[in-house]
N, C-alpha and C positions, 0 to 999 in steps of 0.2 A: 503692354498696351500700346497700340499705334495710332502715331496722329498723322492728322496731309492737311498742307495750307492749302485751300485754294481758293483764298483772296487775302491781303496781308496790305493791303494800299487803304490811306485814311482819306477821307473826306467828301473824295468822289472818284469813281472810275477813270481811269485815264489811261487804255491799252495804247500799245503805240512802241516802234520799231525800238524809241532807246532805250522803253522798260521794259522789250520781252522778256529778258533771264531773269528778273523778281519778280516779274508781275504786273497787271493797274488795274485788276478786280480788287475790290471791298470785301473788310472782312470776313472770312468763312472758315473756320479750322473745326476739322472732324474728327473725333476720338474714337478707337474701336478697338474692339478686344472680342477676344474667340467666345466664342458666347453669349455674347452680349451685342442687346441693338445701339445704333450710334449715339455719340452724342456730339451736340457737335455747338461750335463756340458760334456767334452770331449767324444773324440772316440776312450779312453783306450780299454784294452781283457776283462773289463765290460761290456761293448756294447751288445757285445754276450750272456747276462743271459739279459738284460735290453730285449734281442729281443725278447725271451723267452715269453717275456705278449703279445706282439704286434702281430697284424693279421697278414697272411701270402696271405689277398688274394685281396693285390693291391689296400688297402683302407689307409695305413699306410700312416701319412703324419705329421714333429715334423721340430724341428728346430733345429740344430747345432750350439751350444758355445764353441769353437775350442780358448786350449792360445795359441797352439803353434804345432807345425810339429816332434816332439818330439818322434819316436817309441811310451815311452809308454802313449802317447795319441792321438793317432791314430789309431793305432797295430786292432783294433775291425773291422774298417772300411770296407774291406773285409770281416768281416766274419758278414755279418746284414740280413739276409734276409729276411726282411720285406722290408725291402725298395731295393729290389735287385728282385723287379715285376711290372710289367706294371701295369701304375696307380699311384705307389705309388711314393714321392714324401721326398725326406731330402734336407731340405734347409743350407748348409753349411757355417759359420760368421766364420774370424779364421784373426789373426795378418795381417796383409799390408806384404809382402817380401822383405826382400833389392834389393832383383833383380826377375824376370820373376812373376807371378800369384802365387795365391795360388792355383788352378787347376794344377799349372804347376808342381809344388814343389809333390803335393801328386803323379802327374803321378808319378814325380822322384822315389817313392819310392813306388808305384804297380802296379809294368812293370816285365814281361822276361826282365833277367832271376833269379829274386828275389820275383815271385810271378804270376803264370800264365795266371791273364786277368788285368786287367785295367781300371780306372774307369768307362771308356769311355762304356764299358763289356758293364758292367752290366744296366739293364732291367728299372729301376725304372729312374726316373723326380732328377739329382742333381743338386746344385745349390751351387754357389760360389762366396767370397762377404767377399772382402778383409774389416777390419777395426781394427783403432788406439786409436785415437781421437774421438770416434763419439755416438750417441745415437739414440738410435732406438726404433720405440715398434713390439713387437711380440703377435697379439691378441690385452688381456688388460693387457701386459705385459710391462709395460717400462725396457728396457735397456741401463745401461750406459756400455760404456766399455772405458779402461785408460790401458796406459801402464808399466807393468811391470818390475823391474829390473831382471833379470835370463839372462843365455846364448843363447845369437840370442834374434830376438823377439817375445816378448809375452806380452799379454794380460789377463788383470783382471775382471771379471765380475758385476756388482750389477741388478741384476733384483728385480724391485718392483710394486708388484703386489698387487690390493686395500689395499695401504697401508703397507704390510708386506714386509721386503728385505729383499734378500739373497745372500751375495757378496761373491764369490768365488776368490780363489789365491790360484791357486793351485802348482805353483810355482816362489817362491821370492830368489833373491839372496839379503841375508842379509849384510850390507856395516860390514867391518874388524869389525868396534870400536862396533855392537850390541846394538848401542845409536838411530843409529835415524832414521827416517823412511818417503821415499818416497813421496811426496805430494800427487800424485796419489795414492798411495795405498790409502793412510788414504781419500781420495775423494771417494775410489770404498766402504770404511770400514764403513766410518764413521752413527753410530748407528743402523746397520745392527739387524735384528734380531737375523742374526743367519751369523757366518763368518766363514768360510769352509778356511780354511788357512796349507800351504806348515810345515810340523814338520817334515821335513826331522829326523835333528840330536841333538843329544844330544851334550850337549856344549863339551866332550872328543873328537869329532866324525867329530866337525867343525871344530877344532882344527889343525885337516887335510886336510881339505876338505871347505875349509874357499871359496874354488872357484870355487868350483863347480856348484857353481848358486842356492844353497837353501836352509834353516837358520835353528837354532833352535828351543827346546820346545819351548824355551826361550823367543825368538822373537817373535814369534807368538804369546806368552802371552801379549808380550808387546805391537803389534801393536792392537792385540785385546783391551786392558786397553785405551789407545792410543785412540782411536776411537770410542771407547764407547761402544762399541756392547753386546748386551742381554747373546750371546751364542757365543762359538768360538767350530768348532767341528775338528781336529789335525787330518791330512792330507798327502797325499804321504809318508806313512808309508816307509821306508828304510827294501827292502829286510831280511838286517838283524836284522829285528826287529820280534823277533816271539813274541807270544800271553803272555807269561811273562813278555816279554821287553816291551811292551806297556803297559800290569797294571800296570808295576812301573810305566812310562813315565805316564802315568794317574796318578798315585796316587800323585808322587813326584806332577808333576801340578798341580792341587787342588789344597795338599799342598803349593803351593808357593804362590800363590790368596792370602791365606788365609780367604778364605768366601769375599772378597772383589773381585768387578770387574765382569769380564762377566762369566757365569754358564759354565765346561769343562768340554768336551768329547772327546772320538776319535772315527772316523770312523771307519764303520765294515761296511762289505757285509750284503745285507737285512735290516741296519738299516731305521728305517721310523720315519724321520718327522714334523709333523705339524707347519705348522705356522697362 
């Protein structure tokens, strides 16, 4: 199983010289395996770069696992040519909304006057599947879905393929005490080979933004250690964190672990990991 990070940023795309190494596109991670169709975590602006690697002849077929429909997680959908071809297929899983349907919610932002075309105007076969606390199979992969604390209905995913496990928790509202971890989060992350986890804020930033739906780097490490994961990839980087700041964050996070617990890395665009 191979993972490639195409978008690692949270909140809004922010490409610049200052963050060229880590990247400025929003959440999108592709999972591929021999003989399997791709699985794609979230459809942020990084989706466009993933599209550059895929066929344009109508043979494209994949499954998207969307955590929630905030803009930074779905903004790449209108700019994804591989699925906008006759014969192409994109199955979109996402959280069951409090009202309406997942398709209706996407229609709400992908329509005139905000965008010139609707999802129904695209030429591929787009199907929508609402999930919240579910388990299903995609090819040879088992997918677990559980609700995750955030602002609005949000889920996380656990993908198991031939004994290897990757958990994706992109947006996670930490409790104010930064001590407890929600049981569904631990269920998703338990003993994972790789945990991709929200690490948007430093402790000082969290003091000002504790209700914005995210967590601190230290809290991401707490989740990883408590769940017993092998490796944690810090993800959903704040737009204000340039390359130098992220270098410091990773160095401090590794020092905080003191050589114990999971390996700590920071997700960056183009990074490939093999499980």
